[in-house]
C-alpha positions, 0 to 999 in steps of 0.5 A: 553490499548484501545482507548475508541474511538476504543473499538468497533474495531474488524478488522483493514485493511492496506493502502500497499504500503508505510504503511506496506511494503517499495516501494522505498527502495525494487525498489531500492535494486532490481535494484542494484542487477540487474544491477550487473548480467546484467551489465546495467547502471540505475539511480534506484533512478530515476527510482523507482521515475517514476514508482510511478510517474506514479501509482496515474495519470494512476489509475485516468484514471480508476477512471474517466471512460476514461480506463475501469476497470484494474487491478493494475498489468496491470496499472503498466504494462503500466507505466512501458512501459512508463518509459522504452519508456521516458528513452530510455531503449530498452534492456528489453525482454518481460520477463523481463517486466513482471517481473519488472511490477512485481516489487510490488509483492516482496517489502519489509516490514518495520522493524516493520511491521511483529512484530507489524502485528503478535500482532495485528492479535492475537486481531483483523482481520487483511487484506490490504485495498489496490489498488493492485490486489489479485494476486498482495497482495496475492504474496506480503504476501508470500514474505513478510511473512505478516500474513493476515487474508483476503485480501480486496480491489480495485479488489472486487469492482472496484473502487480505492481509494479514491472511496467511494466503497473501504471503505464501501465494508469492513464492508459488507464483513466482517459482521461488522458495519462501526465504527468496523473497522479501515483503518490504513494508513501513507496517511492523504487522505487515512485516511481522505476518510475512516472516511467519510465512518465511519470508524475509522482511524489509522495513521502510521507515514513513514518519509522514504516512498519518501527518498529524491526523488520527488515523495512526502513528508511524512505526519505527524499527532498530537495525536487527528488527528486521532483516533490512531497516532503511530510511527510505526506498534508495537506502534499502536499494542500497543496502540490498546492493542494487 
């Protein structure tokens, strides 16, 4: 049965990287397969952590106005070029660089994601609210069979989360009131920012997002910290009455 605090919710929008898909495990797995084929010797856990470590600093250059609006696919290429330079890897062709800049389009979902989303879709409008651009999110959805109804996010308003413009765009685009929209994320800063804009909040615990890497540690939440606190997407669907 749906919690009374979220009984008015009609749409759930999701953070994607780390919440719906396993970015680190996916990049490492693809990298290991790549090394088998290409006979390269790359530390893929370190490589994936370096790619992710560049994410917020590079994105913040756009958020602060240091750079003009730039799609995340293109920011990922800038980050990749820097990582290759730092690791003194000079064997990638231009085609291979594009392939690896687009690795974010090929991430694998967490084991519970597709089932949980499919259940939620039967009752609610669902879609990503990601910093990923539309081409990235569309290709990722096709690759991982994510059953979105609509793709929303930063590119539509040319702001990156946690800028308020991203969150307030959802009620506008979906013709809903803020309290009829729930953001679902594994990251407290994302949920706190959405709550300040009047959205409902759903937390999913992703203990393995960062592995033992250096990029971060998973956020924890206890009941009452957000409107819904769930163990995974299936648990979220159950709590939302789907």
